[in-house]
C-alpha positions as CSV (number, residue, x, y, z in Angstrom):
1,X,-4.0,14.0,-5.0
2,X,-1.8,11.0,-5.4
3,X,0.1,9.4,-8.3
4,X,3.2,7.5,-9.2
5,X,5.0,4.9,-7.2
6,X,3.8,4.7,-3.6
7,X,5.4,2.0,-1.4
8,X,3.3,0.3,1.2
9,X,6.2,0.4,3.6
10,X,7.4,-2.6,5.6
11,X,7.9,-2.0,9.3
12,X,11.3,-2.9,10.8
13,X,11.0,-5.1,13.9
14,X,14.0,-6.3,15.8
15,X,15.2,-9.7,14.8
16,X,14.7,-12.0,17.8
17,X,16.8,-14.8,16.1
18,X,13.8,-16.9,15.0
19,X,12.4,-14.2,12.7
20,X,9.5,-13.5,15.1
21,X,9.7,-9.7,15.3
22,X,10.4,-7.8,18.5
23,X,10.3,-4.0,19.1
24,X,9.8,-1.5,16.3
25,X,13.1,-0.1,15.2
26,X,12.4,3.6,14.7
27,X,15.9,4.6,13.6
28,X,16.0,2.0,10.8
29,X,12.5,3.0,9.8
30,X,13.5,6.6,9.5
31,X,16.5,5.7,7.4
32,X,14.3,3.5,5.2
33,X,11.8,6.4,4.7
34,X,14.7,8.6,3.7
35,X,15.9,6.1,1.1
36,X,12.5,5.7,-0.4
37,X,12.2,9.5,-0.9
38,X,15.7,9.7,-2.4
39,X,14.8,6.9,-4.8
40,X,11.8,8.8,-6.2
41,X,8.7,7.4,-4.3
42,X,6.0,10.0,-4.7
43,X,4.1,9.2,-1.4
44,X,4.4,6.7,1.4
45,X,1.9,4.4,3.1
46,X,2.7,3.7,6.7
47,X,1.0,0.8,8.6
48,X,-0.7,-0.9,5.7
49,X,-1.0,-4.7,5.3
50,X,2.7,-4.9,4.2
51,X,3.6,-3.0,7.3
52,X,2.1,-5.7,9.5
53,X,-0.4,-3.3,11.0
54,X,-2.6,-6.1,12.2
55,X,0.1,-7.1,14.7
56,X,0.4,-3.6,16.3
57,X,-1.4,-2.1,19.2
58,X,-2.9,1.3,18.5
59,X,-0.2,3.4,20.3
60,X,2.6,1.6,18.3
61,X,0.6,1.8,15.1
62,X,0.4,5.6,15.2
63,X,3.9,6.0,16.6
64,X,5.0,4.4,13.3
65,X,2.8,6.8,11.3
66,X,4.2,9.8,13.2
67,X,7.8,8.7,12.6
68,X,7.0,8.4,8.9
69,X,5.5,11.9,8.8
70,X,8.3,13.5,10.7
71,X,11.0,11.9,8.5
72,X,9.1,12.8,5.3
73,X,8.9,16.4,6.6
74,X,6.5,17.4,3.9
75,X,8.6,16.3,1.0
76,X,6.0,13.6,0.0
77,X,2.6,12.9,1.4
78,X,2.0,10.2,4.0
79,X,-1.1,7.9,3.9
80,X,-1.8,6.1,7.1
81,X,-3.4,2.7,7.2
82,X,-6.4,3.2,9.6
83,X,-9.1,0.8,8.7
84,X,-11.1,-1.4,11.0
85,X,-14.1,-3.8,10.8
86,X,-15.7,-1.7,13.6
87,X,-17.0,1.6,12.3
88,X,-16.5,3.4,15.6
89,X,-12.9,2.2,15.8
90,X,-12.3,3.2,12.2
91,X,-13.5,6.7,13.0
92,X,-11.3,6.9,16.0
93,X,-8.3,5.7,13.9
94,X,-9.0,8.5,11.4
95,X,-8.6,11.1,14.2
96,X,-5.4,9.3,15.4
97,X,-4.0,9.4,11.9
98,X,-4.7,13.2,11.8
99,X,-3.1,13.7,15.2
100,X,0.0,11.8,14.0
101,X,0.3,14.2,11.0
102,X,-0.8,12.0,8.1
103,X,-2.0,13.6,4.9
104,X,-4.7,11.0,4.2
105,X,-5.9,7.6,5.4
106,X,-6.1,4.3,3.7
107,X,-9.4,2.6,4.7
108,X,-10.5,-1.0,3.9
109,X,-14.2,-1.9,4.1
110,X,-15.2,-3.9,7.2
111,X,-13.5,-7.3,7.1
112,X,-14.6,-10.5,8.9
113,X,-18.1,-9.2,9.5
114,X,-19.0,-9.7,5.8
115,X,-21.4,-6.7,5.5
116,X,-23.7,-6.3,2.6
117,X,-23.1,-3.6,0.0
118,X,-25.6,-1.4,2.0
119,X,-23.5,-2.0,5.1
120,X,-20.3,-1.0,3.3
121,X,-21.9,2.2,2.0
122,X,-23.2,3.1,5.5
123,X,-19.9,2.4,7.1
124,X,-18.2,4.8,4.8
125,X,-21.0,7.4,5.1
126,X,-20.3,7.6,8.8
127,X,-16.6,7.9,8.3
128,X,-17.2,10.7,5.8
129,X,-19.2,12.6,8.4
130,X,-16.4,12.2,11.0
131,X,-13.2,12.2,9.0
132,X,-10.7,15.0,9.5
133,X,-8.6,13.6,6.6
134,X,-9.1,12.7,3.0
135,X,-9.6,8.9,2.5
136,X,-8.3,6.6,-0.1
137,X,-10.6,3.6,-0.3
138,X,-8.8,0.2,-0.3
139,X,-10.6,-2.6,-1.9
140,X,-8.8,-5.9,-1.3
141,X,-11.4,-8.7,-1.3
142,X,-8.7,-11.4,-1.1
143,X,-7.9,-10.2,2.4
144,X,-11.2,-8.7,3.7
145,X,-13.7,-11.2,2.1
146,X,-15.6,-7.9,1.3
147,X,-15.7,-6.5,-2.1
148,X,-16.7,-2.9,-2.8
149,X,-18.7,-3.3,-6.0
150,X,-18.3,-0.5,-8.6
151,X,-21.8,0.8,-8.1
152,X,-21.2,1.0,-4.3
153,X,-17.9,2.7,-4.7
154,X,-19.4,5.3,-7.1
155,X,-22.2,5.8,-4.5
156,X,-19.7,6.3,-1.7
157,X,-17.5,8.7,-3.5
158,X,-20.3,10.7,-5.1
159,X,-21.8,11.3,-1.7
160,X,-18.6,12.9,-0.3
161,X,-16.1,13.6,-3.1
162,X,-14.1,16.0,-0.9
163,X,-13.4,13.1,1.5
164,X,-13.0,10.1,-0.8
165,X,-10.1,11.2,-3.0
166,X,-9.1,7.9,-4.5
167,X,-9.1,4.1,-4.5
168,X,-6.4,1.5,-4.1
169,X,-8.0,-1.3,-6.2
170,X,-6.6,-4.7,-5.4
171,X,-9.6,-6.6,-6.7
172,X,-7.7,-7.7,-9.8
173,X,-10.6,-6.8,-12.0
174,X,-9.2,-4.4,-14.6
175,X,-12.6,-3.5,-16.0
176,X,-13.3,-1.6,-12.8
177,X,-10.9,1.1,-13.8
178,X,-13.2,1.9,-16.7
179,X,-16.3,1.4,-14.6
180,X,-15.1,3.8,-11.9
181,X,-13.9,6.3,-14.5
182,X,-17.3,6.2,-16.2
183,X,-19.1,6.8,-12.9
184,X,-16.7,9.3,-11.3
185,X,-14.9,11.1,-14.2
186,X,-11.3,11.4,-15.2
187,X,-10.3,13.3,-12.0
188,X,-11.0,10.4,-9.6
189,X,-7.6,9.0,-8.5
190,X,-7.3,5.3,-9.2
191,X,-4.2,3.5,-7.9
192,X,-3.4,-0.1,-8.6
193,X,-3.1,-2.4,-5.6
194,X,-1.4,-5.1,-7.7
195,X,2.1,-4.5,-8.9
196,X,1.8,-7.1,-11.6
197,X,-1.3,-5.4,-13.1
198,X,0.0,-1.8,-12.9
199,X,0.9,-1.5,-16.6
200,X,-2.6,-2.5,-17.7
201,X,-4.2,-0.6,-14.9
202,X,-2.5,2.7,-15.9
203,X,-3.3,2.1,-19.6
204,X,-7.0,2.0,-18.6
205,X,-6.9,5.3,-16.7
206,X,-5.0,4.6,-13.5
207,X,-2.4,7.1,-12.2
208,X,-0.1,5.0,-10.0
209,X,0.4,2.0,-7.7
210,X,0.5,1.5,-4.0
211,X,3.2,-1.0,-4.2
212,X,4.9,-3.9,-2.4
213,X,7.8,-4.2,-4.9
214,X,8.7,-0.5,-4.4
215,X,10.0,-1.4,-1.0
216,X,12.8,-3.3,-2.7
217,X,13.1,-1.5,-6.1
218,X,12.0,2.0,-5.5
219,X,13.9,3.6,-8.3
220,X,12.8,1.1,-10.9
221,X,9.2,1.4,-9.8
222,X,9.4,5.2,-9.8
223,X,10.9,5.1,-13.3
224,X,8.2,2.7,-14.5
225,X,5.4,5.0,-13.2
226,X,7.1,8.1,-14.7
227,X,7.2,6.3,-18.1
228,X,3.5,5.5,-17.8
229,X,2.7,9.1,-17.0
230,X,4.7,10.3,-19.9
231,X,3.0,8.0,-22.3
232,X,6.3,6.2,-23.1
233,X,4.8,2.8,-23.7
234,X,8.0,1.1,-24.9
235,X,9.9,2.2,-21.8
236,X,7.1,1.3,-19.5
237,X,6.8,-2.2,-21.0
238,X,10.6,-2.7,-20.7
239,X,10.5,-1.8,-17.0
240,X,7.5,-3.9,-16.4
241,X,9.2,-6.9,-17.9
242,X,12.3,-6.2,-15.8
243,X,10.2,-6.0,-12.6
244,X,7.6,-8.7,-13.4
245,X,9.4,-11.6,-11.8
246,X,9.9,-9.6,-8.7
247,X,6.2,-8.7,-8.5
248,X,5.5,-12.4,-8.7
249,X,8.2,-13.4,-6.2
250,X,6.8,-11.0,-3.5
251,X,3.8,-13.4,-3.1
252,X,5.5,-16.8,-3.4
253,X,4.9,-17.0,0.3
254,X,2.8,-15.0,2.8
255,X,3.5,-11.3,2.5
256,X,5.6,-9.6,3.9
257,X,7.9,-12.5,4.4
258,X,9.3,-12.4,0.8
259,X,9.7,-8.6,0.7
260,X,11.6,-8.5,4.0
261,X,13.8,-11.3,2.7
262,X,14.4,-9.3,-0.5
263,X,15.3,-6.2,1.5
264,X,17.9,-8.2,3.4
265,X,19.6,-8.7,0.0
266,X,19.4,-5.1,-1.3
267,X,19.1,-2.9,1.9
268,X,20.8,-5.0,4.6
269,X,20.2,-2.5,7.4
270,X,16.6,-3.8,7.5
271,X,16.2,-6.2,10.4
272,X,14.6,-9.5,9.5
273,X,12.0,-9.7,12.3
274,X,8.4,-10.7,11.4
275,X,5.6,-10.9,13.9
276,X,3.6,-14.1,14.2
277,X,1.5,-15.3,12.5
278,X,3.7,-14.1,9.7
279,X,6.8,-16.3,9.2
280,X,10.0,-16.3,7.3
281,X,9.6,-17.4,3.7
282,X,10.4,-20.9,2.6
283,X,13.5,-22.0,0.7
284,X,11.5,-22.1,-2.6
285,X,10.2,-18.5,-2.0
286,X,13.7,-17.2,-1.2
287,X,15.1,-18.9,-4.3
288,X,12.3,-17.2,-6.4
289,X,13.2,-13.8,-4.8
290,X,16.9,-14.3,-5.5
291,X,16.2,-15.1,-9.2
292,X,13.9,-12.1,-9.5
293,X,16.4,-9.7,-7.9
294,X,19.0,-10.9,-10.4
295,X,16.6,-10.5,-13.3
296,X,16.0,-6.9,-12.2
297,X,19.7,-6.2,-11.9
298,X,19.4,-5.4,-8.2
299,X,22.0,-8.0,-7.0
């Protein structure tokens, strides 16, 4: 269902002068969505981690999703971040994502509660029963302190393959690509959640990346994914090397600070507001971003 370069979109918030974000700027967001599509992004994630969804009340969250859907106008699919550590809230979020027009939902396992593997499986079983949308599982143990182990993921997907159409794997464990493929077959959509591992991830059977870097370098990321899909290893490696310092620089400080700073250099219409507790990146992080942008030929 999904492949290629899929940016986890930042959300533009008004710059209040101290980089503590104010109101959502829908006009800028729509222009940003348009640019992403023009540059070759194959799908869009609205209100994921990079979009600062954790700082948004529900009405605003799904207003952002709806604006993304309306601007995309069916040209590329839209995946709505909709996860929660409360199973009932997560189910309600799935319906809200459907009502906003999203094509699929990106769902993390319950965070903070630290459920067992059995708890994770039961959480997703309930969502499968209630979901009006396809779900892309999002395994990001560095943020959730919850890890969907391969056996659990295979159990979840096998029970409802019509609902669970893919995974964004940000575990950093490349062997899982093969483990998931062995358990679920070639057709299960595996997307890297780590830009810096996308080359190896694709070589092992992945089909794309839900990307932070694609916010800043959408054309280069799209070209990289196209080279991977075409089996052009030499071009994919060359583009990986061009982008690698930027992948690294996006996490030299708490995300999405560095990516919003990078956008201020390459897409200056983006306001620089961040909502606390996220803060503007340090001098060292900005220097790393500047160097990486130069290395990629973006400035």
